[in-house]
C-alpha positions in Angstrom: -0.2 -0.2 0.3 1.6 3.6 -0.9 0.7 6.5 1.5 1.3 10.4 0.7 1.1 13.7 2.3 0.9 16.5 0.2 1.9 20.3 1.6 0.9 23.1 -0.8 1.6 27.1 -0.1 -1.5 29.7 -1.3 -2.1 32.2 -2.9 -5.0 34.2 -4.5 -4.5 35.1 -8.3 -6.0 33.9 -11.5 -6.0 33.4 -14.9 -2.0 33.7 -15.0 -1.2 31.0 -12.9 2.5 29.7 -11.7 2.5 26.2 -10.6 1.6 24.5 -7.3 4.6 23.6 -5.1 4.0 20.8 -3.5 5.9 18.5 -0.9 4.7 14.8 -1.2 5.8 12.2 0.8 5.4 8.8 -0.2 5.6 5.8 2.4 5.6 2.5 -0.1 6.5 -1.0 1.9 8.1 0.9 4.7 10.5 3.1 2.5 10.1 6.8 2.4 10.9 9.1 -0.4 10.2 12.8 -0.3 10.0 15.3 -2.9 10.6 18.7 -2.1 10.6 20.6 -5.5 8.1 21.5 -8.1 6.3 18.5 -9.4 7.2 18.6 -13.3 7.2 15.0 -14.3 3.8 13.5 -15.4 4.9 10.2 -13.9 4.9 11.4 -10.8 1.3 12.9 -10.6 0.2 9.7 -12.0 1.6 8.0 -9.4 0.1 9.8 -6.5 -3.4 9.8 -8.6 -3.2 5.9 -8.9 -2.6 5.8 -5.2 -5.4 8.1 -4.2 -7.8 5.8 -6.6 -6.8 2.6 -5.3 -7.6 4.1 -2.0 -11.1 5.8 -3.0 -12.0 2.8 -4.8 -11.1 0.6 -2.0 -12.7 3.1 0.5 -16.3 3.6 -1.3 -16.5 -0.6 -3.0 -16.4 0.9 -6.1 -16.3 -1.4 -9.0 -12.9 -1.4 -11.1 -9.9 -2.8 -12.1 -6.2 -2.0 -12.9 -4.1 -1.6 -16.1 -0.8 -4.1 -16.9 2.3 -2.5 -16.1 4.6 -1.3 -13.7 2.2 1.6 -12.8 -1.4 -0.2 -12.5 -3.9 2.5 -13.4 -7.4 2.1 -11.6 -10.3 2.2 -14.3 -13.9 1.9 -12.9 -17.3 0.5 -14.6 -20.6 1.7 -14.2 -22.6 0.4 -11.5 -24.9 -2.3 -12.1 -27.8 -0.2 -12.1 -26.0 2.0 -14.5 -27.3 5.0 -12.4 -23.9 5.8 -10.9 -20.0 5.4 -12.1 -17.0 5.0 -9.7 -14.9 7.8 -11.9 -17.8 10.9 -11.3 -19.4 12.3 -8.8 -22.9 10.6 -8.6 -24.8 14.5 -9.3 -22.4 15.0 -12.6 -22.7 11.6 -13.9 -27.0 11.7 -13.6 -26.4 14.9 -15.4 -24.5 13.5 -18.4 -26.8 10.4 -18.3 -30.0 13.2 -18.7 -28.3 15.0 -21.4 -27.5 13.3 -25.1 -25.3 15.3 -26.6 -23.3 14.9 -22.8 -24.1 11.3 -22.8 -22.7 10.5 -26.2 -19.2 11.3 -24.8 -19.2 8.4 -22.5 -19.1 6.1 -25.7 -15.2 7.4 -26.4 -13.4 3.8 -26.6 -10.2 3.2 -24.6 -7.9 3.2 -27.2 -5.3 1.6 -25.6 -7.6 -1.2 -23.8 -6.6 -4.0 -26.2 -3.0 -4.1 -24.4 -3.2 -2.6 -21.2 -6.7 -4.0 -19.5 -7.8 -6.9 -18.8 -10.4 -8.9 -21.1 -14.1 -7.8 -20.2 -17.5 -8.3 -21.8 -17.7 -4.4 -22.0 -16.1 -2.2 -24.5 -13.6 -0.1 -22.2 -14.3 4.0 -22.7 -11.2 6.6 -22.6 -13.7 8.4 -19.3 -13.5 5.0 -17.9 -9.9 6.2 -16.6 -9.2 7.5 -13.3 -6.2 9.5 -15.4 -8.7 11.0 -17.7 -9.0 14.9 -17.8 -12.1 14.8 -20.1 -13.8 12.6 -17.3 -12.5 15.7 -14.7 -13.6 18.7 -17.0 -16.9 16.6 -17.1 -16.6 15.9 -13.3 -16.8 19.6 -12.7 -18.8 21.3 -15.4 -21.1 19.0 -15.6 -22.4 19.4 -11.8 -25.7 20.4 -10.9 -25.8 24.6 -10.9 -21.8 24.9 -11.3 -22.3 27.2 -14.3 -25.1 29.0 -13.0 -22.5 30.5 -9.9 -21.1 34.0 -10.2 -17.7 33.6 -8.8 -16.8 30.6 -11.6 -18.3 33.1 -14.6 -16.4 36.2 -13.8 -13.2 33.4 -13.1 -13.7 32.1 -16.6 -15.2 35.5 -18.3 -18.2 34.0 -19.3 -21.9 34.1 -18.9 -24.4 32.9 -16.3 -25.7 29.8 -16.9 -23.8 29.5 -19.9 -24.1 25.5 -21.3 -21.0 23.4 -21.6 -20.5 21.7 -25.3 -17.8 18.6 -25.0 -16.0 18.0 -28.0 -16.6 20.9 -29.9 -15.2 21.0 -33.6 -14.4 24.5 -35.0 -14.3 25.2 -38.6 -10.3 26.1 -39.0 -9.4 27.3 -42.5 -6.2 25.5 -44.9 -4.3 27.2 -47.3 -5.6 24.4 -49.7 -9.2 26.3 -49.1 -10.7 23.0 -47.4 -11.8 23.4 -43.9 -10.1 21.3 -40.8 -13.2 20.2 -38.0 -10.7 19.6 -35.5 -11.9 18.9 -31.7 -11.5 21.1 -28.6 -12.2 19.4 -25.3 -14.6 22.3 -24.1 -16.5 25.3 -25.6 -18.2 27.6 -22.9 -20.0 30.8 -23.8 -17.3 32.7 -25.6 -14.0 30.6 -24.2 -12.5 27.3 -25.8 -11.0 25.1 -23.4 -8.2 22.4 -23.4 -8.0 19.9 -20.4 -4.9 18.3 -19.4 -4.2 16.1 -16.4 -1.4 13.4 -16.6 -0.4 13.7 -20.4 3.0 14.2 -21.4 2.8 17.0 -23.5 0.2 18.7 -26.0 1.3 16.7 -29.0 3.8 17.3 -31.7 2.6 17.2 -35.5 4.5 17.2 -38.9 5.4 20.7 -40.4 3.9 20.3 -43.8 0.4 19.8 -41.2 1.0 22.8 -39.4 2.2 25.1 -42.1 -1.2 24.0 -43.8 -3.0 26.5 -41.9 -4.2 29.3 -43.1 -4.0 31.9 -40.9 -0.6 30.4 -39.3 2.1 33.1 -40.5 -0.9 36.2 -39.6 -1.5 34.7 -35.6 2.3 33.4 -34.8 6.1 34.7 -35.0 6.7 31.4 -36.2 10.4 31.2 -36.2 10.4 31.7 -32.6 7.5 28.3 -32.4 8.9 25.4 -31.1 10.2 22.4 -33.5 11.8 19.6 -32.8 12.7 16.7 -35.8 11.0 18.4 -38.2 8.2 18.9 -36.0 6.0 21.5 -34.8 5.4 21.3 -30.3 2.4 21.7 -28.5 0.8 21.4 -31.5 -2.8 21.6 -29.9 -1.8 24.7 -28.8 -1.7 26.2 -32.0 -4.5 24.4 -33.8 -7.0 25.8 -30.8 -5.1 29.4 -31.0 -6.0 29.5 -34.6 -9.7 28.4 -33.7 -9.8 31.0 -31.2 -8.4 33.6 -33.7 -11.0 32.1 -36.5 -14.5 32.5 -34.0 -12.9 35.3 -32.4 -13.1 33.8 -29.1 -11.1 33.4 -25.6 -8.6 30.1 -25.6 -8.2 29.0 -22.3 -5.8 26.0 -20.8 -6.9 24.0 -17.8 -4.0 22.1 -16.4 -3.3 20.8 -12.8 -0.3 23.2 -11.4 1.9 20.5 -9.8 2.2 20.1 -14.0 4.6 23.5 -14.4 5.9 22.2 -17.9 3.0 22.1 -19.4 2.7 25.8 -18.5 5.6 26.5 -19.5 4.6 25.1 -23.1 1.5 27.1 -23.0 3.8 30.5 -22.0 5.6 29.8 -24.9 3.4 29.6 -27.3 1.6 32.4 -25.7 4.6 34.3 -26.2 4.5 34.0 -30.3 0.9 35.0 -30.7 1.6 38.4 -32.9 -1.7 40.2 -32.4 -1.8 41.6 -29.3 -5.6 41.4 -29.0 -5.6 37.7 -29.3 -2.8 36.9 -26.8 -5.0 38.8 -24.3 -7.4 36.3 -25.0 -5.5 33.2 -24.2 -5.2 32.1 -20.7 -4.1 29.3 -18.6 -6.0 28.0 -15.1 -5.3 25.5 -13.3 -7.7 22.9 -11.4 -6.5 24.3 -7.8 -7.8 27.7 -8.4 -10.9 27.0 -10.1 -11.6 24.6 -7.0 -11.9 28.1 -5.3 -15.5 28.5 -6.5 -17.3 25.2 -6.8 -19.3 23.7 -4.5 -18.2 22.1 -1.2 -19.5 18.6 -1.8 -17.6 18.6 -5.2 -14.5 20.3 -3.9 -14.1 17.2 -0.9 -14.4 15.0 -4.4 -11.9 16.6 -6.0 -9.6 16.4 -3.0 -10.0 12.8 -2.4 -9.8 11.4 -5.3 -7.6 13.8 -7.4 -5.4 15.8 -4.9 -6.8 18.9 -6.2 -7.5 21.7 -3.3 -7.2 25.6 -4.0 -4.1 26.9 -3.3 -1.1 27.7 -5.4 2.7 29.4 -5.4 4.9 31.5 -7.2 6.8 30.5 -10.2 10.7 29.2 -9.6 13.5 30.7 -12.1 14.5 26.8 -12.6 10.7 26.7 -14.4 11.1 29.7 -15.9 14.7 30.8 -16.8 15.6 34.5 -17.8 15.2 35.6 -21.8 12.8 32.6 -22.4 10.7 34.3 -25.1 12.6 36.5 -27.2 9.6 37.4 -29.4 8.1 39.3 -26.4 11.7 40.8 -25.4 11.9 42.4 -28.7 8.4 43.8 -29.6 
């Protein structure tokens, strides 16, 4: 069994968020390991979520399996009556089932189930996994009454009562004259959202495909965009900023405060956005900050299952070295 204790320091700013500093103590098989630095690695966050969900599933007697491999991930199944699901707080899950366009999101097939999960009569879905950022997103924004909360609307820049659209598909123009209907995690009012939890990065894409977007050079200072092995880094962010530009919307990345690596990647992209007005519509928000404006029952659920609690800490110079963004320095 793995036990862990996390200590976090708090502050109260929003939408330009430094990473959460955390000292996590792991006690496993009598051995003690302490991390006393910003949590930068997806693997360390996965390890904490694995331990939390193993304890959570056992304490609540939830039906689940664990994946194969060195770090066995908890994957939940719906209850026999199909009205409850271990990966969701009950209020959110019932709301999802009542709305067909939300319920359809539950059908996304788990792409690695064939080799990572035990054989089963049921079809494993992506949102069954305790590591699913989409499940976390829906747990929060499908919870009854959440989008009607004034503090939440002020934090996000949305209108009170806006209805979430999950898997929103904007129409992004290409140089060929065609339109790409890419998928964005959520649209809420005038804001597009990309949600991240334990994903390693924002994906890479071949240069030829990225350079096929019609407005790429108008939106970005392309010479400063990061590339590796003839691929653009943080492709999802580039694509979503282009979608926000096309639709005249804002774009916000929702991620965990224990992932300063992803926060740095997002700032590196924002620094390359050419139009100042569009740059001001690009935002970042941590789950930890968002928690502060949520109902207490939902806060408790996020604390137990994800270790997401209100609080943050300032950036360290190690995470954001000097002269990180030359485009902004020269403008």
